C-alpha positions as CSV (number, residue, x, y, z in Angstrom):
1,M,-11.1,-13.7,7.0
2,T,-9.9,-10.2,7.9
3,D,-11.1,-9.0,11.3
4,W,-12.0,-5.4,10.7
5,K,-12.4,-3.1,13.7
6,T,-14.0,0.3,13.5
7,E,-15.3,3.1,15.8
8,I,-17.4,4.5,12.9
9,S,-20.5,2.2,12.5
10,S,-22.1,-1.2,12.8
11,S,-24.8,-3.0,10.9
12,G,-27.8,-5.1,11.7
13,E,-30.9,-4.5,13.8
14,D,-28.9,-2.5,16.4
15,A,-26.9,-0.5,13.8
16,V,-25.2,2.6,15.1
17,I,-23.2,5.4,13.6
18,R,-20.6,6.9,16.0
19,G,-22.6,5.5,18.9
20,E,-25.9,7.0,17.7
21,K,-28.7,4.6,16.7
22,L,-29.2,4.6,12.9
23,G,-32.9,5.4,13.3
24,E,-32.0,8.6,15.1
25,V,-29.3,9.5,12.5
26,M,-32.0,9.1,9.9
27,D,-33.9,11.9,11.6
28,M,-30.9,14.3,11.4
29,D,-30.3,16.8,8.6
30,F,-28.0,15.3,6.0
31,A,-25.2,17.8,6.7
32,D,-25.4,17.0,10.5
33,A,-25.2,13.3,9.7
34,I,-22.0,13.9,7.6
35,W,-20.5,15.9,10.5
36,L,-21.3,13.1,13.0
37,L,-19.8,10.5,10.6
38,L,-16.6,12.3,9.9
39,K,-15.9,14.2,13.2
40,G,-17.5,11.8,15.7
41,D,-19.8,14.2,17.5
42,K,-23.0,16.2,16.8
43,P,-22.6,19.8,15.6
44,S,-24.1,22.6,17.6
45,N,-26.9,24.6,15.9
46,K,-24.4,27.3,14.9
47,E,-21.9,24.7,13.6
48,S,-24.7,23.0,11.7
49,E,-25.7,26.2,10.0
50,L,-22.1,27.0,9.0
51,F,-21.3,23.5,7.8
52,N,-24.4,23.5,5.6
53,T,-23.2,26.7,4.0
54,I,-19.8,25.3,3.4
55,L,-21.0,22.1,1.7
56,S,-23.4,24.1,-0.5
57,S,-20.7,26.5,-1.5
58,S,-18.9,23.8,-3.4
59,I,-21.8,21.8,-4.8
60,D,-21.1,23.0,-8.3
61,H,-19.2,25.7,-10.2
62,G,-20.0,25.5,-13.9
63,V,-19.2,23.1,-16.7
64,G,-15.7,24.1,-17.6
65,N,-13.7,22.7,-14.6
66,P,-11.6,19.5,-14.8
67,S,-13.9,17.3,-12.8
68,T,-17.1,18.2,-14.6
69,V,-15.5,18.0,-18.0
70,S,-14.1,14.6,-17.1
71,A,-17.4,13.3,-15.8
72,R,-19.3,14.5,-18.9
73,T,-16.7,13.3,-21.4
74,V,-16.7,9.8,-19.9
75,Q,-20.5,9.7,-19.9
76,S,-20.5,10.7,-23.6
77,G,-18.4,7.5,-24.2
78,G,-21.4,5.4,-23.2
79,N,-20.5,4.7,-19.6
80,E,-22.7,4.2,-16.5
81,M,-23.4,6.9,-13.9
82,N,-21.0,5.5,-11.3
83,T,-18.1,5.3,-13.8
84,S,-18.7,8.8,-15.1
85,V,-19.0,10.3,-11.6
86,A,-15.9,8.4,-10.5
87,A,-14.0,9.9,-13.4
88,G,-15.0,13.4,-12.2
89,I,-13.8,12.6,-8.7
90,L,-10.5,11.2,-10.1
91,A,-9.9,14.5,-11.9
92,L,-9.8,16.3,-8.5
93,G,-6.2,17.2,-7.7
94,D,-4.0,19.8,-6.1
95,A,-5.1,22.5,-8.5
96,H,-8.8,21.6,-8.4
97,G,-10.3,20.7,-5.0
98,G,-7.1,19.7,-3.3
99,A,-6.1,23.1,-2.0
100,I,-8.4,22.8,1.0
101,E,-6.3,20.0,2.5
102,E,-2.9,21.8,2.0
103,C,-4.4,25.1,3.2
104,M,-5.7,23.5,6.4
105,Q,-2.3,21.9,7.0
106,I,-0.4,25.2,6.8
107,L,-3.0,26.9,8.9
108,Q,-2.8,24.2,11.6
109,S,1.0,24.4,11.6
110,E,3.0,26.4,14.1
111,D,4.5,28.5,11.2
112,T,3.5,32.2,11.1
113,A,1.9,33.9,8.1
114,E,5.3,35.5,7.3
115,E,7.1,32.2,7.5
116,I,4.5,30.5,5.3
117,V,4.7,33.2,2.6
118,D,8.5,33.1,2.8
119,E,8.5,29.4,2.1
120,Y,6.2,29.5,-0.8
121,L,7.9,32.4,-2.4
122,E,11.3,30.7,-2.0
123,E,10.0,27.5,-3.6
124,G,8.1,29.5,-6.3
125,E,4.8,27.7,-5.5
126,K,1.3,29.0,-5.3
127,I,-0.1,29.5,-1.8
128,P,-3.2,27.5,-1.4
129,G,-6.3,29.5,-0.5
130,I,-5.5,32.7,-2.4
131,G,-6.0,33.5,-6.0
132,H,-8.6,32.5,-8.6
133,K,-8.8,32.3,-12.3
134,V,-12.3,33.8,-12.5
135,Y,-12.6,36.1,-9.5
136,E,-10.3,39.2,-9.3
137,D,-11.8,41.4,-6.7
138,E,-13.4,38.8,-4.3
139,D,-14.7,35.3,-4.4
140,P,-18.3,35.7,-3.3
141,R,-18.4,32.1,-2.0
142,A,-15.5,32.8,0.3
143,Q,-17.0,36.1,1.5
144,K,-20.3,34.4,2.3
145,I,-18.6,31.7,4.4
146,L,-16.5,34.2,6.3
147,S,-19.4,36.5,6.9
148,K,-21.5,33.6,8.2
149,A,-18.7,32.4,10.5
150,E,-18.3,35.9,11.9
151,E,-22.0,36.3,12.3
152,L,-22.2,33.0,14.2
153,G,-19.2,33.8,16.3
154,L,-17.2,30.8,14.9
155,A,-14.4,32.7,13.1
156,G,-11.3,32.3,15.2
157,E,-7.5,32.4,15.0
158,K,-7.2,30.3,11.8
159,V,-9.5,32.7,9.9
160,E,-7.2,35.6,11.1
161,K,-4.1,33.6,10.1
162,M,-5.6,33.1,6.6
163,K,-6.2,36.9,6.3
164,E,-2.7,37.5,7.5
165,I,-1.3,35.2,4.8
166,Q,-3.3,37.0,2.2
167,K,-2.1,40.4,3.4
168,E,1.5,39.4,3.7
169,F,1.5,38.0,0.1
170,A,-0.1,41.2,-1.1
171,E,2.6,43.3,0.5
172,R,5.4,41.1,-0.7
173,K,4.2,40.3,-4.3
174,V,0.7,40.9,-5.5
175,G,-2.8,41.3,-4.1
176,L,-5.0,38.2,-4.6
177,V,-8.5,37.2,-3.5
178,M,-9.0,34.7,-0.7
179,N,-10.8,31.9,-2.6
180,V,-13.4,29.5,-1.4
181,D,-10.8,26.9,-0.5
182,G,-9.0,29.3,1.8
183,A,-12.3,30.3,3.5
184,V,-13.3,26.6,4.0
185,A,-9.9,25.6,5.2
186,A,-9.8,28.5,7.7
187,V,-13.3,27.9,9.1
188,M,-13.0,24.1,9.3
189,S,-9.7,24.5,11.0
190,D,-11.3,26.8,13.6
191,L,-14.0,24.2,14.0
192,G,-11.3,21.6,15.0
193,W,-11.3,19.4,11.8
194,D,-8.4,17.2,10.8
195,Y,-6.7,18.7,7.7
196,R,-6.6,15.2,6.2
197,L,-10.3,15.4,5.6
198,G,-9.9,18.5,3.4
199,K,-10.1,16.7,0.0
200,G,-12.9,14.5,1.4
201,L,-15.0,17.5,2.2
202,F,-14.7,18.7,-1.3
203,I,-15.5,15.3,-2.8
204,I,-18.7,15.1,-0.6
205,A,-19.7,18.6,-1.6
206,R,-19.1,18.4,-5.3
207,T,-20.5,14.9,-6.0
208,P,-24.1,16.1,-6.3
209,G,-22.9,18.5,-9.0
210,L,-21.2,15.8,-10.9
211,V,-24.3,13.6,-10.7
212,A,-26.4,16.4,-12.1
213,H,-24.0,17.0,-15.0
214,V,-23.7,13.3,-15.9
215,H,-27.5,13.0,-15.9
216,E,-27.8,16.0,-18.2
217,E,-25.1,14.5,-20.5
218,M,-27.2,11.4,-20.9
219,D,-29.5,13.3,-23.1
220,E,-26.7,14.6,-25.4
221,P,-25.4,12.7,-28.4
222,D,-22.9,10.0,-27.7
223,F,-19.1,10.5,-28.0
224,R,-18.5,14.2,-27.4
225,R,-15.5,15.1,-29.4
226,E,-13.6,18.4,-29.1
227,D,-11.7,20.0,-31.9
228,G,-7.9,19.8,-31.8
229,E,-5.1,21.3,-33.8
230,Y,-1.9,19.4,-34.7
231,V,1.1,21.6,-34.1
232,G,3.9,19.1,-34.6
233,E,6.4,19.3,-37.3
């Protein structure tokens, strides 16, 4: 038998999560309990308010993105809720949901904004946290998060670094919006979160949206088929 050891939680009559009795955790707001579970301490009132805004910002974003399309397509094939939601989560990647982690990593590095832009331009890669296929002038979700962080006095040097990256890229190549991934990455970095939790944060936030879409798809005809065009010779 494997002897698992963890500082996260225990089970049984005296169950605890991060040292807090389970009964007391059950009295916490769900976002606060998530913070406790992942970070290991309780958020302040201001941190709680901001974290709730961050989670809600990514709860859903339409039907056309890869994770939602995947979840609904798998459900249309006659699968169960857990299988369909899992398919949606598996569709998350570097171009959809994964940018938060990479963006947090560069923001938490010692590299300057200029050095970061240099590296990405040299490699011909997209800079995580800026640019969006839908929003051209501004991403309202990002602006809401940044405004809330500034209002609560929680916007720090990582938020400024993200703005510097955006400005540097605009001066060197083209002006792009800071997207919700960039705002989340900057604020969560200022709040002291490990960049390796970036994708996890998005998974937690988006899962309710996937559940809602799968549930709706249950009332649609089975086997959703999209039109395709053969273009081979």
